[in-house]
N, CA, C and O of each residue as an XYZ file, in Angstrom:
1012
protein
N     159.844    121.772    113.288
C     158.848    122.195    114.400
C     158.382    120.881    115.080
O     157.573    120.105    114.572
N     159.016    120.710    116.351
C     158.630    119.406    116.872
C     156.877    119.369    117.224
O     156.343    120.296    117.832
N     156.306    118.465    116.863
C     155.026    118.569    117.244
C     154.308    119.618    118.609
O     154.916    119.777    119.667
N     153.559    119.965    118.454
C     152.646    120.622    119.860
C     151.877    119.377    120.388
O     151.000    118.769    119.773
N     152.592    118.963    122.258
C     151.614    118.474    122.462
C     150.569    119.029    124.122
O     150.731    119.980    124.887
N     149.751    118.128    124.104
C     148.631    118.063    124.757
C     148.493    116.984    125.873
O     148.394    115.796    125.564
N     148.486    117.495    127.473
C     148.360    116.461    128.529
C     146.940    116.472    128.655
O     146.301    117.386    128.134
N     146.298    115.439    129.372
C     145.326    115.112    129.809
C     145.331    113.448    130.712
O     145.373    112.349    130.159
N     145.274    113.719    132.247
C     144.940    112.411    133.375
C     143.747    112.302    133.864
O     142.670    112.895    133.789
N     144.315    111.165    134.519
C     143.262    110.613    135.450
C     143.129    111.501    136.754
O     143.920    112.421    136.959
N     142.145    111.207    137.594
C     142.040    111.878    138.647
C     142.976    111.031    139.577
O     143.106    111.493    140.711
N     143.587    109.983    139.322
C     144.532    109.542    140.142
C     145.977    109.873    140.398
O     146.800    110.213    139.548
N     146.215    109.692    141.993
C     146.964    110.137    142.627
C     148.545    110.170    141.417
O     149.194    111.216    141.381
N     148.918    109.142    140.669
C     150.170    108.512    140.403
C     149.721    109.252    138.796
O     150.748    109.753    138.340
N     148.763    109.421    138.021
C     148.425    109.983    137.081
C     148.594    111.625    137.084
O     149.109    112.334    136.219
N     148.045    111.962    138.225
C     148.433    113.262    138.394
C     149.421    113.799    138.776
O     149.680    114.919    138.336
N     150.289    113.166    139.722
C     151.803    113.512    139.659
C     152.814    113.238    138.272
O     154.040    113.350    138.299
N     152.226    112.961    137.399
C     152.824    112.085    136.186
C     152.169    113.428    134.909
O     152.428    113.535    133.710
N     151.488    114.074    135.587
C     151.025    115.267    134.622
C     152.083    116.444    134.971
O     152.681    117.204    134.209
N     152.114    116.314    136.670
C     152.626    117.916    136.916
C     154.017    117.704    136.301
O     154.477    118.514    135.496
N     154.862    116.303    136.798
C     156.132    116.307    135.972
C     156.455    116.543    134.541
O     157.490    117.174    134.324
N     155.774    116.159    133.569
C     155.715    116.350    131.977
C     155.070    118.016    132.027
O     155.521    118.674    131.090
N     154.157    118.769    132.891
C     153.859    119.989    132.560
C     155.171    120.526    132.502
O     155.698    120.946    131.472
N     155.831    120.497    133.943
C     157.396    121.125    133.752
C     158.236    120.815    132.938
O     158.643    121.918    132.573
N     158.796    120.064    132.381
C     159.588    119.493    131.046
C     159.363    119.996    129.729
O     160.187    120.411    128.914
N     157.844    119.875    129.625
C     157.950    120.197    127.813
C     156.548    121.154    127.999
O     155.664    121.207    128.855
N     156.774    121.737    126.981
C     155.664    123.006    126.422
C     154.510    122.469    125.807
O     154.570    121.678    124.866
N     153.080    123.025    126.498
C     152.083    122.138    126.076
C     151.077    123.235    125.705
O     151.046    124.353    126.220
N     150.170    122.728    124.645
C     149.391    123.678    124.281
C     147.865    122.882    124.855
O     147.909    121.803    125.444
N     146.909    123.417    124.646
C     145.470    122.902    125.017
C     145.303    121.712    123.639
O     145.990    121.644    122.620
N     144.217    120.917    124.034
C     144.173    119.972    123.188
C     143.461    120.098    122.184
O     143.759    119.089    121.545
N     142.386    120.887    121.335
C     142.126    121.397    120.515
C     143.125    122.116    119.291
O     142.872    122.095    118.087
N     143.972    122.565    119.750
C     145.811    123.019    119.113
C     146.755    122.207    119.280
O     147.906    122.628    119.169
N     146.488    120.714    119.617
C     148.114    120.103    119.531
C     148.045    118.986    118.515
O     147.079    118.833    117.767
N     148.964    118.323    118.524
C     149.547    117.329    116.997
C     149.385    116.088    117.893
O     148.922    115.128    117.278
N     149.602    115.908    118.954
C     149.724    114.583    120.282
C     149.199    114.697    121.246
O     149.862    115.049    122.222
N     147.854    114.459    121.370
C     147.721    113.784    123.021
C     148.320    113.059    123.907
O     148.550    111.932    123.468
N     148.673    113.227    124.972
C     149.257    112.448    125.775
C     148.258    111.966    127.192
O     147.859    112.632    128.147
N     148.090    110.609    126.852
C     146.867    110.416    127.984
C     147.311    109.987    129.415
O     147.869    108.925    129.141
N     147.416    110.119    130.664
C     147.883    109.939    131.414
C     146.972    108.806    132.548
O     146.035    109.301    133.173
N     147.257    107.520    132.728
C     146.188    107.115    133.600
C     146.126    105.448    132.930
O     147.155    105.000    132.424
N     145.049    104.725    132.967
C     144.725    103.508    132.370
C     144.067    103.246    131.518
O     143.686    104.179    130.811
N     143.700    102.073    131.243
C     142.318    101.555    129.992
C     141.628    102.550    130.144
O     141.691    103.421    129.276
N     140.940    102.691    131.048
C     139.462    103.698    130.847
C     139.733    104.646    130.941
O     139.093    105.287    130.107
N     140.440    105.347    131.563
C     140.960    106.943    131.228
C     141.022    107.263    129.210
O     140.518    108.060    128.418
N     142.273    105.684    129.145
C     142.113    105.970    127.913
C     140.806    105.718    126.533
O     140.998    105.783    125.318
N     139.992    105.534    126.997
C     138.731    104.818    126.182
C     137.786    106.260    126.171
O     136.973    106.627    125.323
N     138.308    107.075    127.726
C     137.795    108.114    127.932
C     138.020    109.295    127.338
O     137.217    110.228    127.288
N     139.394    109.260    126.765
C     139.946    109.976    126.504
C     139.650    110.514    124.955
O     139.471    111.693    124.649
N     139.638    109.083    123.821
C     139.229    109.069    122.721
C     137.796    108.924    122.434
O     137.358    108.763    121.295
N     136.975    108.995    123.644
C     135.974    109.009    123.180
C     135.406    111.070    123.177
O     134.494    111.676    122.616
N     136.341    111.420    123.952
C     136.550    112.636    124.275
C     137.027    113.824    123.328
O     136.905    115.049    123.347
N     137.799    112.619    122.251
C     138.551    113.672    121.244
C     138.162    113.196    119.934
O     138.704    113.466    118.862
N     136.869    112.242    120.204
C     136.879    111.474    118.587
C     136.375    112.521    117.165
O     136.236    112.262    115.970
N     136.202    113.752    117.955
C     135.765    115.226    116.973
C     137.080    115.427    116.026
O     136.987    115.688    114.827
N     138.759    115.215    116.972
C     139.432    115.540    116.248
C     140.337    114.673    115.872
O     140.497    113.591    116.436
N     141.304    115.254    114.447
C     141.925    113.966    113.914
C     143.090    113.995    114.689
O     144.128    114.045    114.029
N     143.216    113.975    116.006
C     144.535    113.632    116.630
C     145.197    112.610    117.218
O     144.616    112.081    118.166
N     146.361    112.153    116.879
C     146.421    110.838    117.441
C     146.687    110.914    119.000
O     147.079    112.045    119.291
N     146.585    109.931    120.282
C     146.266    109.769    121.337
C     147.884    108.462    122.241
O     147.941    107.238    122.368
N     148.760    109.467    122.593
C     149.865    108.430    123.113
C     149.738    108.452    124.434
O     150.022    109.444    125.105
N     149.204    107.118    125.021
C     148.829    106.907    126.372
C     150.321    106.458    126.953
O     151.198    105.864    126.326
N     150.359    107.001    128.596
C     151.333    106.152    129.387
C     150.843    105.573    130.413
O     150.298    106.457    131.074
N     150.728    104.572    130.924
C     150.242    103.987    131.827
C     150.617    104.146    133.441
O     151.602    103.697    134.026
N     149.549    104.905    133.952
C     149.437    105.051    135.287
C     148.266    104.587    136.155
O     147.852    105.190    137.145
N     147.738    103.335    135.619
C     146.339    102.746    135.954
C     147.092    101.374    136.380
O     148.181    101.208    136.929
N     146.188    100.522    135.961
C     146.584     99.265    136.267
C     147.022     98.471    135.035
O     148.177     98.631    134.638
N     146.060     97.481    134.283
C     146.234     97.184    133.195
C     147.157     97.743    131.857
O     148.124     97.320    131.225
N     146.545     98.574    131.827
C     147.803     99.760    130.601
C     147.552     98.836    128.943
O     148.238     99.067    127.947
N     146.610     97.972    128.992
C     146.528     97.613    127.667
C     146.914     97.981    126.753
O     147.927     97.568    126.188
N     145.897     99.207    126.244
C     146.081     99.633    125.551
C     147.356    101.542    126.049
O     147.358    102.691    125.605
N     147.975    100.977    126.869
C     149.067    102.358    127.149
C     150.263    101.861    126.636
O     150.308    100.740    126.128
N     151.582    102.845    126.750
C     152.927    102.430    126.571
C     153.143    102.616    128.117
O     152.365    102.973    129.002
N     154.680    102.194    128.143
C     155.389    101.961    129.511
C     155.532    103.999    129.803
O     155.582    104.913    128.980
N     155.563    104.013    131.787
C     155.540    105.281    132.261
C     157.199    105.570    131.978
O     158.107    104.807    132.308
N     157.347    106.867    131.284
C     159.103    107.234    131.019
C     158.948    108.327    131.270
O     157.822    108.405    130.780
N     159.238    109.848    131.849
C     159.051    111.183    131.754
C     160.031    111.488    130.495
O     159.646    112.114    129.508
N     161.425    110.940    130.658
C     162.720    110.845    130.287
C     162.229    110.631    128.556
O     161.314    109.855    128.279
N     162.872    111.320    127.619
C     163.099    110.606    126.131
C     161.290    111.054    125.810
O     160.661    110.112    125.327
N     160.717    111.961    125.967
C     159.199    111.264    125.029
C     159.134    112.043    123.787
O     158.185    111.804    123.041
N     160.002    112.950    123.440
C     159.713    113.078    122.082
C     160.247    112.355    121.246
O     160.018    112.243    120.041
N     161.148    111.734    122.050
C     162.195    110.799    120.711
C     161.357    109.454    120.657
O     161.485    108.717    119.680
N     160.324    109.060    121.911
C     159.598    107.990    121.700
C     158.571    108.187    120.729
O     158.338    107.281    119.930
N     157.523    109.926    120.673
C     157.007    109.961    119.939
C     157.524    109.899    118.456
O     156.889    109.359    117.551
N     158.494    110.385    118.336
C     159.064    110.645    117.004
C     158.951    108.742    116.255
O     158.475    108.273    115.222
N     159.488    108.309    117.149
C     159.596    106.829    116.580
C     158.524    105.758    116.636
O     158.490    104.561    116.351
N     157.650    106.653    117.116
C     156.370    105.909    117.473
C     155.157    105.118    116.081
O     155.013    105.698    115.004
N     154.471    103.864    116.380
C     153.517    103.609    115.207
C     152.311    103.480    115.582
O     151.980    103.255    116.746
N     151.551    103.609    114.637
C     150.440    104.281    115.187
C     149.244    102.675    114.595
O     149.531    101.768    113.815
N     148.110    102.891    115.274
C     146.986    101.787    115.019
C     145.842    103.014    114.805
O     145.944    104.130    115.315
N     144.872    102.624    114.049
C     143.656    102.826    113.798
C     142.496    101.821    114.232
O     142.341    100.719    113.707
N     141.660    102.363    115.308
C     140.853    101.407    115.733
C     139.020    102.282    114.908
O     138.892    103.432    114.489
N     138.324    101.556    114.945
C     136.724    101.795    114.422
C     136.164    101.764    115.682
O     137.020    101.381    116.479
N     135.137    101.989    116.205
C     134.149    101.923    117.085
C     133.132    101.348    116.224
O     132.996    101.330    115.001
N     132.142    100.669    117.640
C     130.853    100.478    117.471
C     129.965    101.456    118.040
O     130.074    102.152    119.049
N     128.873    101.336    116.992
C     127.800    102.185    117.703
C     126.100    101.692    118.151
O     125.329    101.026    117.460
N     125.934    102.094    119.103
C     125.128    101.018    119.986
C     123.769    101.527    120.084
O     123.613    102.491    120.833
N     122.381    100.891    119.244
C     121.428    101.762    119.315
C     120.654    101.182    119.727
O     120.065    100.428    118.953
N     120.235    101.221    121.177
C     119.226    100.516    122.354
C     117.680    101.159    122.311
O     117.288    102.298    122.058
N     117.282    100.465    122.513
C     115.452    100.815    122.766
C     114.849    100.345    123.670
O     114.622     99.143    123.807
N     114.515    101.203    124.392
C     114.032    100.880    126.034
C     112.683    100.158    126.000
O     112.141    100.211    124.896
N     112.099     99.580    126.831
C     111.076     99.237    126.909
C     109.909    100.353    127.001
O     108.772     99.903    126.858
N     109.989    101.295    127.150
C     109.515    102.985    126.963
C     109.113    103.337    125.875
O     108.171    104.097    125.651
N     109.654    102.920    125.280
C     109.936    103.376    123.088
C     111.437    104.329    122.943
O     112.058    104.602    121.916
N     111.751    104.718    124.431
C     112.822    105.565    123.839
C     114.101    104.818    123.432
O     114.242    103.596    123.491
N     115.210    105.901    122.919
C     116.115    104.910    122.273
C     117.717    106.014    122.544
O     117.776    107.209    122.252
N     118.638    105.342    123.041
C     120.129    105.658    123.673
C     120.611    105.673    122.499
O     120.248    104.768    121.747
N     121.247    106.355    122.163
C     123.135    105.794    120.998
C     124.397    105.867    121.765
O     124.511    106.995    122.244
N     125.068    105.342    121.968
C     126.532    105.339    122.276
C     127.526    104.574    121.604
O     127.116    103.462    121.271
N     128.894    104.866    121.254
C     129.716    104.454    120.663
C     130.670    103.759    121.514
O     131.090    104.251    122.562
N     131.137    102.213    120.915
C     131.893    101.821    122.180
C     133.174    101.213    121.173
O     132.952    100.411    120.266
N     134.438    101.700    121.478
C     136.244    101.513    121.013
C     136.009     99.867    121.624
O     136.657     99.025    121.002
N     135.207     99.379    122.697
C     135.824     97.647    123.084
C     134.645     97.026    122.798
O     134.658     96.306    121.799
N     133.767     97.104    123.330
C     132.224     96.011    123.124
C     131.185     96.694    123.154
O     131.239     97.899    123.402
N     130.297     96.202    122.964
C     128.904     96.825    123.174
C     128.444     94.961    123.720
O     128.589     93.834    123.246
N     127.831     95.598    124.996
C     126.995     93.834    126.109
C     126.182     93.878    126.414
O     125.833     94.941    126.927
N     125.495     93.068    126.361
C     124.080     93.207    126.980
C     124.416     92.159    127.957
O     125.328     91.333    127.993
N     122.827     92.575    129.213
C     123.373     91.583    130.498
C     122.740     91.172    131.502
O     123.094     91.703    132.555
N     121.777     90.280    131.586
C     120.707     90.378    132.661
C     120.624     91.510    134.265
O     121.577     91.921    134.927
N     119.334     91.718    134.457
C     119.293     92.849    135.456
C     119.158     92.289    136.956
O     119.580     92.605    138.069
N     118.224     91.143    136.311
C     118.171     90.538    137.702
C     118.258     88.980    138.113
O     119.075     88.207    137.612
N     117.210     88.586    139.192
C     118.103     86.913    138.868
C     118.171     86.145    137.982
O     119.217     85.640    137.572
N     116.960     85.926    137.518
C     116.862     85.161    135.943
C     117.527     85.525    134.733
O     117.586     86.723    134.458
N     118.036     84.683    133.970
C     118.608     84.265    133.123
C     117.692     85.494    132.078
O     116.504     85.815    132.111
N     118.822     85.966    131.198
C     118.299     86.854    129.881
C     117.618     85.707    128.758
O     118.072     84.564    128.795
N     117.049     85.878    128.241
C     116.869     85.597    126.807
C     116.997     86.248    125.630
O     116.204     87.165    125.418
N     118.026     85.921    124.602
C     118.304     86.846    123.670
C     117.486     86.177    122.605
O     117.016     85.041    122.666
N     117.383     87.017    121.643
C     117.160     86.256    119.710
C     118.402     87.081    119.240
O     118.829     88.201    119.519
N     118.746     86.225    118.537
C     119.741     87.031    117.246
C     119.870     86.995    116.263
O     119.943     85.907    115.691
N     119.991     88.595    115.360
C     119.417     88.556    113.986
C     120.397     89.082    113.478
O     120.646     90.201    113.928
N     121.276     88.584    112.452
C     122.146     89.547    111.704
C     122.562     89.396    110.514
O     122.974     88.401    109.917
N     122.377     90.811    110.110
C     122.272     90.881    108.562
C     120.676     91.174    108.359
O     120.567     91.799    107.304
N     119.615     91.003    108.857
C     118.430     91.210    109.267
C     118.253     89.528    108.617
O     117.540     89.548    107.614
N     118.678     88.312    108.932
C     118.348     86.696    108.918
C     118.717     86.846    110.657
O     119.613     87.371    111.318
N     117.463     86.058    110.939
C     117.440     85.240    112.207
C     118.315     84.048    112.480
O     117.960     82.941    112.075
N     119.818     84.265    113.369
C     120.874     83.836    113.100
C     120.335     82.347    114.567
O     120.410     81.140    114.341
N     119.875     82.940    115.847
C     119.410     82.111    117.347
C     118.446     82.782    117.515
O     118.305     84.002    117.435
N     117.264     81.433    117.923
C     116.149     82.064    118.427
C     115.913     82.536    119.718
O     115.116     83.402    120.079
N     116.820     81.765    120.474
C     116.846     81.767    121.752
C     117.921     81.937    122.396
O     118.262     80.871    121.882
N     118.923     82.268    123.107
C     120.446     82.412    123.444
C     119.849     82.597    125.347
O     119.627     83.702    125.843
N     119.709     81.379    126.056
C     119.905     81.679    127.321
C     120.879     81.710    127.895
O     121.790     80.886    127.819
N     120.823     82.859    128.692
C     122.139     83.261    129.156
C     122.432     84.363    130.115
O     121.406     84.864    130.575
N     123.943     85.060    130.695
C     123.654     86.013    131.421
C     123.718     87.269    130.949
O     123.795     88.340    131.551
N     123.673     86.993    129.702
C     124.553     88.541    128.725
C     124.852     87.659    127.232
O     124.633     86.471    126.996
N     125.464     88.787    126.300
C     126.190     88.398    125.466
C     126.901     89.760    125.028
O     126.759     90.734    125.767
N     127.650     89.873    123.877
C     128.404     90.937    123.843
C     128.823     90.795    122.159
O     128.983     89.742    121.542
N     128.936     92.107    121.669
C     129.829     92.385    120.065
C     131.192     93.088    120.430
O     131.192     94.174    121.010
N     132.660     92.266    119.979
C     133.722     93.039    120.414
C     134.427     93.454    119.430
O     134.469     92.727    118.437
N     135.070     94.554    119.425
C     136.298     94.942    118.029
C     137.161     93.884    118.628
O     137.109     93.197    119.649
N     138.359     94.063    117.138
C     139.616     93.655    117.988
C     140.642     94.113    118.894
O     141.540     93.515    119.486
N     140.365     95.053    118.863
C     140.964     96.156    119.970
C     140.405     95.335    121.672
O     141.023     94.778    122.580
N     139.189     95.603    121.460
C     138.819     95.054    122.937
C     138.359     93.820    123.114
O     137.577     93.544    124.024
N     138.933     92.710    122.005
C     138.827     91.469    122.120
C     139.551     90.321    123.123
O     139.486     89.126    123.412
N     140.456     91.838    123.516
C     141.431     91.207    124.914
C     140.705     91.643    126.446
O     141.262     91.788    127.535
N     139.281     91.786    126.089
C     139.089     92.594    127.417
C     137.793     91.647    127.862
O     137.805     90.418    127.923
N     136.771     92.447    128.132
C     135.779     91.285    128.463
C     135.516     90.260    127.790
O     135.238     89.144    128.230
N     135.601     90.632    126.577
C     135.526     89.454    125.405
C     136.111     88.336    125.700
O     135.543     87.243    125.692
N     137.417     88.552    126.012
C     138.513     87.604    126.222
C     138.211     86.411    127.640
O     138.261     85.183    127.719
N     137.818     87.771    128.850
C     137.284     86.775    130.185
C     135.293     85.448    130.326
O     134.639     84.768    131.117
N     135.323     85.909    128.974
C     133.644     85.102    128.613
C     134.495     84.122    127.946
O     133.822     83.156    127.586
N     135.601     84.032    127.683
C     136.231     82.909    126.727
C     135.641     83.338    125.174
O     135.034     82.576    124.422
N     135.873     84.291    124.995
C     135.966     85.080    123.224
C     137.227     84.860    122.854
O     138.202     84.833    123.604
N     137.209     84.664    121.415
C     138.341     84.932    120.556
C     139.013     85.668    120.381
O     138.368     86.663    120.050
N     140.455     85.954    120.384
C     141.187     87.133    120.329
C     141.522     87.245    118.745
O     142.007     86.409    117.983
N     141.016     88.812    118.484
C     141.178     88.982    117.218
C     142.219     90.108    116.582
O     142.450     91.200    117.101
N     142.666     89.725    115.634
C     144.104     90.454    115.272
C     143.509     92.144    114.993
O     142.386     92.446    114.591
N     144.501     92.967    115.301
C     144.363     94.159    115.193
C     144.461     94.482    113.600
O     145.490     94.396    112.930
N     143.055     94.908    113.093
C     143.243     95.494    111.694
C     142.636     93.891    110.688
O     142.891     93.452    109.567
N     141.792     93.459    111.786
C     141.375     92.215    110.801
C     139.734     92.526    110.689
O     139.213     92.751    111.782
N     139.032     92.562    109.776
C     137.572     93.187    109.233
C     136.517     91.898    109.724
O     135.669     91.389    108.992
N     136.773     91.546    111.036
C     135.607     90.941    111.840
C     135.651     91.359    113.309
O     136.508     91.924    113.989
N     134.332     90.847    113.582
C     133.932     91.507    114.983
C     133.367     89.631    115.784
O     132.949     88.604    115.248
N     133.705     90.066    117.451
C     133.818     88.615    117.926
C     132.017     88.973    118.555
O     131.792     89.985    119.219
N     131.198     88.227    118.292
C     129.689     87.735    119.197
C     130.316     86.602    119.813
O     130.946     85.646    119.359
N     129.903     87.040    121.231
C     130.304     85.909    122.554
C     129.539     86.098    123.330
O     129.272     87.279    123.555
N     128.924     85.179    123.996
C     127.792     84.909    125.159
C     128.839     84.927    126.493
O     130.050     84.767    126.648
N     127.483     85.260    127.512
C     128.244     85.317    128.548
C     127.784     84.318    129.693
O     126.977     84.812    130.480
N     128.119     83.119    129.905
C     127.281     82.086    130.708
C     126.202     81.681    129.877
O     125.062     82.140    129.953
N     126.554     80.893    129.155
C     125.286     80.349    127.905
C     124.707     79.266    128.581
O     125.441     78.286    128.456
N     123.800     79.044    129.182
C     123.389     77.933    129.610
C     122.231     77.029    128.227
O     122.172     75.821    127.996
N     121.471     78.154    127.560
C     121.281     77.210    126.142
C     121.150     78.272    124.947
O     120.587     79.366    124.992
N     121.902     77.593    123.724
C     122.758     76.452    123.705
C     123.871     76.421    124.533
O     124.723     77.258    124.830
N     123.600     74.868    124.942
C     124.768     74.682    125.999
C     126.264     74.914    125.487
O     127.174     75.444    126.125
N     126.310     74.383    124.156
C     127.992     74.187    123.488
C     127.832     75.801    122.431
O     128.615     75.963    121.495
N     127.096     76.521    122.649
C     127.226     77.618    121.272
C     128.339     78.579    122.387
O     128.096     78.987    123.523
N     129.764     78.752    121.449
C     130.543     79.388    121.594
C     130.740     81.176    121.152
O     131.674     81.944    121.382
N     129.745     81.335    120.611
C     129.714     82.331    120.094
C     129.752     82.406    118.445
O     129.259     81.472    117.813
N     130.394     83.624    117.698
C     130.341     83.593    116.415
C     131.579     84.719    115.993
O     131.646     85.762    116.643
N     132.317     84.523    115.145
C     133.406     85.584    114.346
C     132.829     86.297    113.308
O     133.007     85.488    112.397
N     132.305     87.171    112.838
C     131.590     87.939    111.846
C     131.816     89.215    111.293
O     131.913     90.215    112.004
N     131.955     89.251    109.367
C     132.249     90.048    109.290
C     132.050     91.348    109.514
O     130.860     91.591    109.714
N     133.123     92.767    109.580
C     132.982     93.946    110.176
C     132.103     95.024    109.953
O     132.040     96.042    110.641
N     131.271     94.693    108.728
C     130.110     94.697    108.369
C     128.905     94.693    109.109
O     128.018     95.546    109.112
N     128.983     93.595    109.759
C     127.652     92.948    109.933
C     126.918     93.926    110.852
O     127.340     94.596    111.794
N     125.623     93.813    110.278
C     124.527     94.556    111.103
C     123.982     93.544    112.205
O     123.575     92.515    111.666
N     123.842     93.533    113.733
C     123.659     92.695    114.712
C     122.618     93.243    115.441
O     122.614     94.404    115.852
N     121.439     92.163    115.669
C     120.438     93.200    116.287
C     119.992     92.302    117.563
O     119.536     91.175    117.370
N     120.084     92.646    118.419
C     119.822     91.268    120.069
C     117.937     91.647    120.430
O     117.708     92.769    120.881
N     117.126     91.004    120.279
C     116.096     90.999    120.634
C     115.315     90.218    121.884
O     115.000     89.032    121.786
N     114.993     91.152    123.267
C     115.206     90.871    124.448
C     113.667     89.875    124.335
O     112.616     90.392    123.956
N     113.760     88.532    124.695
C     112.463     87.720    124.607
C     112.155     87.745    126.435
O     112.908     87.520    127.383
N     110.721     88.120    126.359
C     110.230     88.422    127.792
C     110.872     89.080    128.795
O     111.273     88.611    129.860
N     110.977     90.677    128.218
C     111.575     91.201    128.765
C     110.965     91.896    130.265
O     111.716     92.505    131.026
N     109.666     91.721    130.512
C     109.329     92.214    131.532
C     109.657     91.779    132.977
O     109.833     92.460    133.987
N     109.702     89.924    132.701
C     110.223     89.170    133.197
C     111.677     88.383    133.367
O     112.039     87.628    134.269
N     112.264     88.756    132.374
C     113.726     89.095    132.499
C     114.540     90.232    131.782
O     115.198     90.090    130.751
N     114.386     91.345    132.483
C     115.083     92.700    132.179
C     116.396     92.518    131.669
O     117.092     91.537    131.933
N     116.668     93.281    131.079
C     117.908     92.863    129.964
C     118.893     94.711    130.080
O     118.508     95.505    129.222
N     119.697     95.094    130.780
C     120.407     96.158    130.308
C     121.645     95.761    129.097
O     122.205     94.755    128.660
N     121.657     97.368    128.870
C     123.308     97.470    127.760
C     123.840     98.433    128.135
O     123.328     99.457    128.586
N     125.610     98.016    127.875
C     126.758     98.924    127.785
C     127.521     99.208    126.970
O     127.852     98.282    126.230
N     128.051    100.361    126.758
C     128.930    100.596    125.513
C     130.201    101.758    125.801
O     130.302    102.983    125.731
N     130.992    100.730    126.126
C     132.186    100.793    126.840
C     132.047    101.748    128.425
O     132.884    102.529    128.876
N     130.961    101.437    128.915
C     130.786    101.564    130.650
C     129.877    102.727    130.543
O     130.110    103.589    131.390
N     129.072    102.940    129.871
C     127.874    103.928    129.273
C     126.465    102.971    129.039
O     126.153    102.480    127.954
N     125.687    102.823    130.326
C     125.043    101.782    130.625
C     123.760    102.869    130.418
O     123.555    104.071    130.591
N     122.846    101.374    129.815
C     120.947    101.627    129.533
C     120.031    100.656    130.262
O     120.011     99.556    129.709
N     119.374    100.737    131.195
C     118.752     99.343    131.533
C     116.995     99.345    131.004
O     116.287    100.313    130.727
N     116.674     97.927    131.002
C     115.474     97.696    130.518
C     115.438     97.618    129.005
O     114.393     97.783    128.376
N     116.240     97.443    128.617
C     116.458     97.387    126.712
C     115.408     96.138    126.773
O     114.992     95.270    127.540
N     115.227     96.761    125.115
C     113.601     95.542    124.509
C     114.473     94.757    123.258
O     114.433     93.592    122.863
N     115.557     96.353    122.670
C     116.593     95.689    121.389
C     117.141     96.615    121.554
O     116.912     97.732    122.019
N     118.593     95.663    120.781
C     119.539     96.846    120.637
C     120.348     96.504    119.165
O     120.576     95.358    118.777
N     120.649     97.488    118.588
C     121.677     96.967    117.026
C     122.863     97.543    117.337
O     123.123     98.619    117.875
N     123.535     96.680    116.926
C     125.061     96.896    116.607
C     125.654     96.933    115.359
O     125.271     96.059    114.581
N     126.736     97.942    114.842
C     127.118     98.302    113.795
C     128.679     99.293    114.191
O     128.955    100.219    114.954
N     129.557     98.292    112.975
C     131.117     98.870    113.229
C     130.578    100.534    112.221
O     130.071    100.643    111.105
N     131.010    101.652    113.310
C     131.586    102.776    112.142
C     132.496    103.081    111.653
O     133.467    103.417    112.331
N     132.524    103.080    110.553
C     133.803    103.189    109.500
C     134.194    104.918    109.360
O     135.245    105.470    109.032
N     133.308    105.284    109.627
C     134.031    106.597    109.013
C     134.469    108.159    110.452
O     134.669    109.372    110.387
N     134.412    106.984    111.678
C     135.032    107.303    112.695
C     136.361    106.453    113.177
O     136.331    105.346    113.714
N     137.635    107.294    112.833
C     138.785    106.675    113.740
C     139.685    106.954    114.098
O     140.512    107.669    113.533
N     139.766    106.362    115.332
C     140.858    106.532    116.462
C     141.796    106.169    116.636
O     141.972    105.014    117.025
N     143.269    107.447    116.301
C     143.930    107.038    116.207
C     144.948    106.716    117.846
O     144.590    107.361    118.831
N     146.164    105.719    117.999
C     146.632    105.465    118.757
C     148.342    105.473    118.867
O     148.644    104.358    118.441
N     149.095    105.898    119.083
C     150.449    105.765    119.064
C     150.912    104.881    119.877
O     150.588    105.092    121.046
N     151.706    103.747    119.656
C     152.154    102.447    120.443
C     154.057    102.817    120.190
O     154.369    103.432    119.170
N     155.012    102.443    121.048
C     156.413    102.697    120.821
C     156.442    101.499    120.154
O     155.759    100.561    120.565
N     157.173    101.394    119.129
C     157.890    100.546    118.300
C     157.779     99.028    118.811
O     157.908     99.106    120.032
N     157.635     97.951    118.522
C     157.790     96.682    118.930
C     156.474     96.178    120.482
O     156.177     95.135    121.064
N     156.125     97.410    120.554
C     155.245     97.407    121.552
C     153.118     97.997    121.122
O     152.308     98.675    121.753
N     153.070     97.409    120.056
C     151.804     97.560    119.406
C     151.075     96.837    119.894
O     151.368     95.939    120.684
N     149.323     97.308    119.231
C     148.701     96.227    119.681
C     148.651     94.767    119.397
O     148.533     93.882    120.243
N     148.794     94.561    117.646
C     149.157     93.811    117.602
C     150.056     92.669    118.104
O     149.865     91.507    117.745
N     151.074     93.040    118.971
C     151.950     92.536    119.324
C     151.632     92.080    120.280
O     151.750     90.878    120.520
N     151.028     93.137    121.265
C     150.418     92.628    122.464
C     149.046     91.547    122.707
O     148.714     90.913    123.708
N     148.336     91.654    121.143
C     147.434     91.191    121.121
C     147.979     89.095    120.792
O     147.374     88.117    121.231
N     148.768     89.100    120.248
C     149.968     88.044    120.549
C     150.262     87.781    121.379
O     150.193     86.566    121.566
N     150.761     88.547    122.425
C     151.557     87.815    123.383
C     150.447     87.538    124.672
O     150.911     86.963    125.657
N     149.152     87.889    124.690
C     147.901     87.579    125.649
C     147.671     85.933    125.329
O     147.255     85.307    126.304
N     147.838     85.317    124.360
C     147.473     84.422    123.787
C     148.588     83.310    124.452
O     148.098     82.181    124.441
N     150.128     83.352    125.097
C     150.684     82.710    124.825
C     151.081     83.307    126.496
O     152.297     83.321    126.687
N     150.384     83.702    127.482
C     150.241     83.810    128.886
C     149.641     83.269    129.624
O     149.707     83.574    130.815
C-alpha cells in the first residue's frame, strides 16, 4: 500500500500553483493522518513546516517553490511516488533557546538552523560567553553572535564566516558577527551537548535581541542554548542530493 501523502504550501503564487497541480494528481489526507508530508515553498517554509509538525513522527519531503531551497528537492510534478520510494532520510535535532528579558520574563523557542543574538541599537553589543558553566570569553564586542547546527551552518552562520559542519557531526558552531574585540576571534566548534550561555554586558546602554529561526525577542539579558536530542526532524531527499552532498558542494562554489 503506497504511503499516505499530505500537502502543505506557502502563500507564494508558485507554491500555490504547485499545490493545486499535485492535489489533482495525487490522493491526499490531512497532515495528522499522513505517512509523508510534502512541503512546497522555500527554506523558510520548510522550517515553518518542521516546527509545526514536530509533534508527529512524520518525515517531510520538500520541493522548492521558493528561492534558495537548500532544504528542498527540485520541483517536479511527475513521478513523485517513485522519488519518495527512493528518497534518503536526514535526521536533525533542534536547539532550545531560553532567553531572559530585562524585566525577568523568559521566552523559549526551538531553532533548527541557529540561535542568534544581535545588537538592537547603534552601539555594538558586549557579550560574555559561558560554556558548560565555565566562562570562556569575558567580553565579546560585536554586532552579534550565534550558535548553529550542522543543518544551519550554511545559512546565516556561513554568511558570518563560520564553518560548514557535516550533517551527522556531533558539534555546533559558535560564530561571532562582525567582532571588534577580540579582533582575531573567529568563533569555536563545540561538542553537540554543550550548554552555551550568553550574558549581555551593559544591556541598558547596549540592548540586544535574540532570534531562534525568525522567532525574535528583544531586550534580553541572558540567553541559554542547548541541543535537544529528544526532538528529531526527519527530512527526505532525492538520492545523491541529500544534505551531506549539499554541504560539501557549498564549500567548492
